[in-house]
N, C-alpha and C positions, 0 to 999 in steps of 0.2 A: 693414290686417290683416283676415283672414277673420272672418266673423261668429262662428264657433265658437272663436275665439281660439286658445289653445294647449292646449285640452283634447285628450287623446289616448284618450278612451274608445272611439273608433271603431277604433283601431289594434290589432286582434286577429283571430285566425282565420287562415285561409289566404288570402293575397293574391297574385294572379298577377303575375309579372314578365313582361309581355307582349312577345312578339317583334314585330319590325317587318317586315311583309310587303313584298316587292318584286315589281314586275310584270316582264313579259318584257323590257322595256327597261332594267331595273335601277332604275327610279324607285320611290319609296315608293307603295304601293298603299293609299290612304286609305280606299277602299271596303271592302277586305278588313279593314283595321285597325278600322274602325267595327263590322264584324260580330264581330270578336274581342271588342271591348269589350262589345257588347250581349250576347253569349253569357255572359260573366262576370257582368254585371249581373243577367241573368235567373237565374243560379245562386245569387244572393244573397251575393256577395262584399262585404266592407266597403269595399274600395278596389281600385284597379288601379295598377300601377307601369308607367311608360312611359319610353322612352329610357334604359334601364339595361342591365344585363348581357345579358339575353335580347334586348333591343332593338338590340344592336350599336351602342351610342351612339357609340363611337369612330369609326365610319365615316359618321356622319350630319353633314351641314352644319348650321350654326346655323339656316338657313331651314327645313330639314327637321325639325329638332327642334321649332322653333316650330309648324310645321304639325301635327305629331303631337300635341303637348300640346293645342293648340287643338281638334283633332279629338276627343281623348279628353274634354275638358271639354264640348264640344258634345254628344257622345253620352251622357255621364253625366247631364247636366241636373240635377245636384244629388242624384242617387239614390245615388251612391257618391263617395268621395273620389278625387281624382286625385293621385298621387304622381309627381313628375317627377325622373328622374335628372339631377343637375346637378353631377357631380363632375369634378375635374381635378387634375393635379399642379401646376398653376399657380394660386396663390390668386386672382390678378386674373381669370383665366379662369373659375374656379369662381364668383366673385362675379358675373361677367357672365352666366353660364348661369343662375344662381339668379334674378337680376333678370329675365331673359327668361322664365323659368318663372312667376315671379310675375305678370308682365304678361300672360302667356297664360292665366292663370286657374287655375293649379295650386293645390291645397289644401295641399301640403307638398312638400318636396324630399328626395331621398335623396342624401347627400353622402359620398363615399368618402374614406378615408384617402389622402393624396397618394402616388402610386405612382412607382416608378423612382428618384426622387431621394432616397429614404430619409431623411426628416427625423427629427430627434430628437423626443422627446415634447413638449418645449417648443414646437417648430415646429408639430407637429400641433395642439396646443392653440391656438396663435396663428392658425393657418390657419382653424380652425372658428370662432373668435371673430370674425375679420375678416369671414367670411361672414355670421354672425349680426348683426353690427353694420351690415351694408349692406342688409339686407332685413327684412321683417316676417313672412315665412313661417315656419311650424314646420319644424324640421330633424330628419330621421332620419339618424343616423350609420351608416356602413357600414364594418364592420371585416372585412376579408378578406385576411389576411396572405399567403396563397398567391399572390395577384395583386399585392399592394402591396409586399411584402418588409418591411413595417413593421406591427406590431400597434398597435391602440389599447389602450394599457395600462389596467388597471382604475382606477388612480389618476387618469389623464387623463380617462377616461370619467366618473368620479365628479365631478371638478372641472367639466367641461362641463355635467353634468346639474343643477348648482346653478341654472342658468338654465332657466326654464320653456320657453324657445324650443326647446330640445333635448328632443324628446318621446319619442325611442325609439332603439333600436339594431337594425340588421340584422347579426346575428352570423354571419359566414362561416367561423368557425374549425372548425366541426364538433364542438365540445366540448359535448356534450349536457347536462352538469351545470353549465355556466357560470352559469345563473340562480340556482343555489343559493347561490353565494358572492357574486354581484353584488347580490342583493336588499338586503342589509344596508348596501350602499354608496350606494344610489340612492333618490331620492324614490319613494314608493309609486305615484305616478301614471306614472312612467317605464315605457315599454313595451319588452319584450325579445322580439324575433322572430328565429328562426334563418333562415339562408339556405340550409340544407341539408335537403332533403326526406328523406334517408335516416335522419336522427336527429330529425326533427321531433316525432314522438310523445314520445320520451324527453325532449326539450327542454321540451315543454309540461308533461309530468308533473313535471319538475324545477322548475316555477314560471314557465316562459316563457309568453308571451301568444299565440304563433302562429308562422307561417312565411311569409316572402316567397318564393314557391314557383315552381319550374318545372313541377312535376307538376300544379298547379292549372290550368295552361293546357290540359292534356289531359283531366283528370277533375275538374272543379271541384266537381261534386255529391258525389263520393266523398270528396274532401278536406274539404269542409264537414261531411259526416257523421262522419268520423273526429274532427274537432275537437269537434263537439257531443257525441259519445259520451264523449270524454275529459272534457269539462266536467261531464257528468252522472255521472261515476264508472264508466262502463261500459268499463273498460280492456280486458277480454278481447275484447270485440267490436271495439273500436278497434284492438287489436293484430292481430286477424284481418284486418281490412280493410287495414291497413298492410302486412301480410304478402302479401296478394294483389297489392299494388302494387310489391312489392320488385323484381321483374324489370324492370318498366318504369322504376322509379326509377333502377336501376343503368344501364339503357340510356340514359336521358336524361342522366345525369351524365357519361357518358364523353366526349361531344362536344356540348357545349351552346354555342350554341342550335341547331346544325344538327339535332340529334336531335328537339328540340321542334318545329321547323318541319316536319320530315318526318312526325312523328306527326300534326300538325294537317293536313298535306296528305292523309294517309291517311283522315282523318275528313272531308275535303272542305271545309276552311276557308281554305286559303291555299296559295300556291306554296311549295315548299321552298327557294327561292333564297336564298342568302346573299351577302354582299359580301366580296371579298378584303380581308384575307388568309384569311378563312374560306371553306371550300368545302362543298359538299353531302356527305352521307354516302356512303361507298363501299357496294358491293352487300352485303358481309357485315354491315355495321352496319345497313343498311336492313332486311335479313332479321331481324336481332335485334330491332329496334324493332317490326316488324310482328308477329312472333311474341309479343312481350310484350303488345301491345295485344290480340291475339286471345285471349290467356290470361285476360283479365279481362272478356271480352264478356258473361259471364253476370251481371256486376254492372252496375248502372245508371251508365254512365260519362257519360251526357249525354242528348241528345235521341234520339227514336226513330230518326232518320236515322243518328246516330252509333252507336247500338247495332247497327243493321243492318250498318253498315260494319265494325264490330268482329266481328260474327258471320260476315260474309263472309270476313274475314281468317282466322278460325279454320277455316272450312270449306276455304278454299284451302290452308291449312297442313296440314290433315289429309289432303288428297287428294294432296299431293306425295309422291313416293317418298322413302324414307330416303336421305340423301346419304351416299355412301361416302367414306371418307378419301381426300383427294387429288382428288376430283371437283370440277367447277366449282360455285361457290355460286350458288343461284338468287336472283334479285332479287324483292323484295316486289311 
């Protein structure tokens, strides 16, 4: 068991769901991945999530997942927690993935409701209990019915949360008010994080603890600022910043993680390459992402190099002629 036990005080704020970079040959680019980790650590995030939704976990081999988790742990050096995706719709496979994450040094795992086979609530409870019984790691539950076709019912969540090994929930329902009715069902130390950037501020205001975020990949400093302003009661300022990110949030949400990867490519951090069945953005979507990044370049989205990249995008966008209906779309 980790030295911090099952304490979840660190599980708060905006936590990036990191994409997995691939090189020209299609292999995992661990050098680029280490740079992504370090960028987030420098921005002051409390944790990083690897091998999950943005990380294209379903396309990674067990050896690749192991190397990515170990690379994250090596880069973190105890400065932030490393949360490893370890979900499967096979309980035995989920147990194996969780054991491998534990051996690789992860601080916690993110375990999704079994998808495709549509288990009953009793089966969902038994699935997560079997994982917990097999390992000592803290477990964060992931409820995302749009992908799994089964919800994690409130009663099932409350039953699981009676065990201190289940430390939190990544709520992918998009229900911003969910913390308000969950709080009375859960232990006070149990953490509630949304997985939806668009409703993250409302979720935190309703009593949530943060967001496991796509947006934090692109603008970690802004996301951290929004959360801190919310904590300090400066909601008008937090809403202003959230509004500034609205266009980019919408663009990232349409085709994730391809849009996140393209955003980071524009900022000079990684290749936009994905693995089949995912493909890169088309030209229209690329232009939308580039325009959304350019629109926030007067905010501090990161390092000076990143801010210059965003400023250049805005200048390029302003210099382009107005596109007429029916004319070809320009690429970013």
